[in-house]
C-alpha positions as CSV (number, residue, x, y, z in Angstrom):
1,M,0.0,0.0,0.0
2,N,1.2,3.5,-0.7
3,E,2.7,5.7,2.0
4,F,1.6,9.2,2.6
5,I,3.4,12.1,4.3
6,R,1.0,14.3,6.2
7,K,1.6,17.5,8.2
8,L,-0.2,18.0,11.5
9,D,-2.4,21.1,11.9
10,G,-2.3,23.3,15.0
11,L,-4.6,21.0,16.9
12,G,-2.5,17.9,16.2
13,R,-4.9,16.5,13.5
14,I,-4.0,14.7,10.3
15,V,-6.1,13.7,7.3
16,I,-6.4,10.0,6.6
17,P,-6.2,9.4,2.9
18,K,-9.6,8.8,1.2
19,D,-8.4,5.4,-0.3
20,Y,-7.6,4.2,3.2
21,R,-10.9,5.4,4.7
22,K,-12.8,3.7,1.8
23,K,-10.9,0.4,2.2
24,L,-11.5,0.2,5.9
25,Q,-15.0,1.7,5.7
26,I,-14.1,4.6,8.0
27,N,-16.9,7.2,7.9
28,D,-17.4,10.5,9.7
29,D,-18.9,8.7,12.8
30,S,-16.3,5.9,12.9
31,K,-14.3,5.4,16.0
32,L,-10.5,4.9,15.7
33,K,-8.2,3.3,18.2
34,L,-4.8,4.8,18.6
35,S,-2.0,2.9,20.4
36,L,1.6,4.0,21.0
37,S,4.7,2.0,20.8
38,E,8.2,3.4,21.2
39,E,8.6,3.9,17.4
40,Y,5.2,4.4,15.9
41,I,1.5,5.3,16.4
42,K,-0.9,2.6,15.3
43,I,-4.4,3.7,14.1
44,E,-7.1,1.1,13.6
45,K,-10.8,1.1,13.2
46,Y,-12.5,0.5,16.6
47,S,-15.7,-1.4,17.3
48,E,-17.3,-2.5,20.6
49,I,-18.7,-5.3,18.6
50,D,-15.3,-6.6,17.5
51,N,-14.1,-6.4,21.1
52,N,-16.9,-8.7,22.3
53,I,-17.1,-11.1,19.3
54,E,-16.8,-14.4,21.3
55,K,-19.8,-13.4,23.5
56,L,-21.8,-12.3,20.5
57,I,-21.2,-15.5,18.6
58,K,-22.3,-17.6,21.6
59,F,-25.4,-15.3,21.9
60,K,-26.1,-15.8,18.2
61,K,-26.1,-19.6,18.5
62,I,-28.5,-19.5,21.5
63,I,-31.0,-17.3,19.7
64,Q,-30.8,-19.3,16.5
65,K,-31.5,-22.6,18.4
66,E,-34.3,-21.3,20.6
67,L,-36.2,-19.3,17.9
68,D,-35.4,-21.5,15.0
69,I,-34.4,-18.6,12.8
70,N,-31.0,-17.6,11.3
71,V,-29.2,-14.8,13.1
72,I,-26.3,-12.5,12.2
73,I,-24.7,-9.9,14.4
74,T,-23.4,-6.8,12.7
75,D,-21.4,-3.7,13.5
76,L,-22.5,-0.6,11.5
77,D,-21.1,-1.9,8.2
78,N,-20.5,-5.6,8.2
79,E,-21.7,-9.0,9.5
80,I,-19.1,-9.7,12.2
81,E,-18.2,-13.4,11.7
82,N,-17.5,-13.5,8.0
83,K,-17.1,-9.7,7.5
84,I,-19.9,-9.7,4.8
85,I,-20.5,-6.1,3.8
86,L,-24.1,-5.1,4.4
87,D,-26.4,-3.5,1.8
88,K,-26.8,0.3,2.2
89,T,-30.5,-0.1,2.9
90,I,-29.8,-2.5,5.8
91,I,-27.1,-0.1,7.2
92,E,-29.7,2.8,7.1
93,K,-32.2,0.7,9.0
94,I,-29.6,-0.2,11.7
95,K,-28.5,3.5,12.1
96,Y,-32.2,4.5,12.3
97,G,-32.1,2.8,15.7
98,K,-35.6,1.3,15.9
99,C,-36.4,-2.4,16.2
100,E,-38.1,-3.3,12.9
101,I,-39.9,-6.4,11.6
102,I,-39.9,-6.7,7.8
103,N,-41.8,-9.7,6.3
104,Q,-42.0,-10.8,2.7
105,T,-39.4,-8.4,1.3
106,K,-36.7,-8.6,-1.3
107,D,-33.6,-10.3,0.2
108,L,-31.1,-7.5,0.5
109,L,-29.4,-9.3,3.4
110,L,-27.9,-12.2,1.4
111,N,-28.8,-11.1,-2.1
112,T,-30.9,-14.1,-3.1
113,D,-33.9,-14.2,-5.3
114,K,-36.1,-15.4,-2.4
115,L,-38.4,-13.3,-0.3
116,I,-37.1,-12.9,3.2
117,N,-38.6,-12.3,6.6
118,M,-36.4,-10.5,9.1
119,I,-36.1,-8.4,12.2
120,I,-33.5,-5.8,12.8
121,V,-32.7,-5.0,16.4
122,P,-30.1,-2.3,17.0
123,I,-27.5,-2.8,19.7
124,I,-27.2,0.4,21.6
125,L,-24.3,0.8,24.1
126,Y,-23.8,3.9,26.2
127,G,-26.5,5.7,24.1
128,E,-24.8,4.9,20.8
129,I,-25.8,2.5,18.1
130,I,-22.8,0.1,17.7
131,G,-24.4,-2.6,15.6
132,S,-27.4,-4.9,15.3
133,I,-28.9,-8.3,15.7
134,I,-30.7,-9.4,12.5
135,G,-32.9,-12.5,12.7
136,Y,-34.2,-13.9,9.4
137,S,-36.0,-16.8,7.9
138,Y,-37.2,-17.8,4.4
139,K,-39.7,-20.3,5.9
140,R,-41.8,-18.3,8.4
141,E,-42.7,-14.8,9.2
142,I,-41.0,-13.0,12.1
143,D,-43.5,-12.0,14.8
144,D,-43.8,-9.9,17.9
145,L,-42.8,-12.8,20.2
146,D,-39.5,-13.1,18.2
147,K,-39.1,-9.3,18.7
148,K,-39.6,-9.5,22.4
149,I,-37.3,-12.5,22.9
150,I,-34.5,-10.9,20.9
151,S,-34.9,-7.5,22.6
152,I,-34.8,-9.1,26.1
153,A,-31.7,-11.2,25.1
154,K,-30.1,-8.1,23.7
155,L,-30.5,-6.2,27.0
156,I,-28.9,-9.1,28.8
157,L,-26.0,-9.1,26.3
158,I,-25.5,-5.3,26.6
159,K,-25.4,-5.5,30.4
160,D,-22.8,-8.3,30.1
161,I,-20.7,-6.1,27.7
162,E,-21.0,-3.1,30.0
163,D,-19.7,-5.1,33.0
């Protein structure tokens, strides 16, 4: 990858090249983690979701088993296990921050020709949307009971992450 030389402004800021931001999906609201070694400053994209990935994967498996639906966990851009990039429409729904049931719609989640039934439940930590739980099925509609169960489980998960 190319190297860039950047000058600091009066407040100690630098501009991260657009190509880098695009490749790492760094947006205006993205958090960055800076770490210092004796010889360099490391900058990387930061996600509360990525820091708790093992807990989230266990959580996902429990929900899938109990509700008999497929589940993916996302940050604001990607599915976390396989790093599948989400469709812009799905990203907008996550950032909207409301729990939403969508039945019999075009499959923008996995881009199949099938109709999909899904629920998008945002994960909100410290008042900030950090990702989502998306439950989906091609076989059955998602209902209010699914919504309640996922929402309660999400609250337990968030409490666990906060502790």
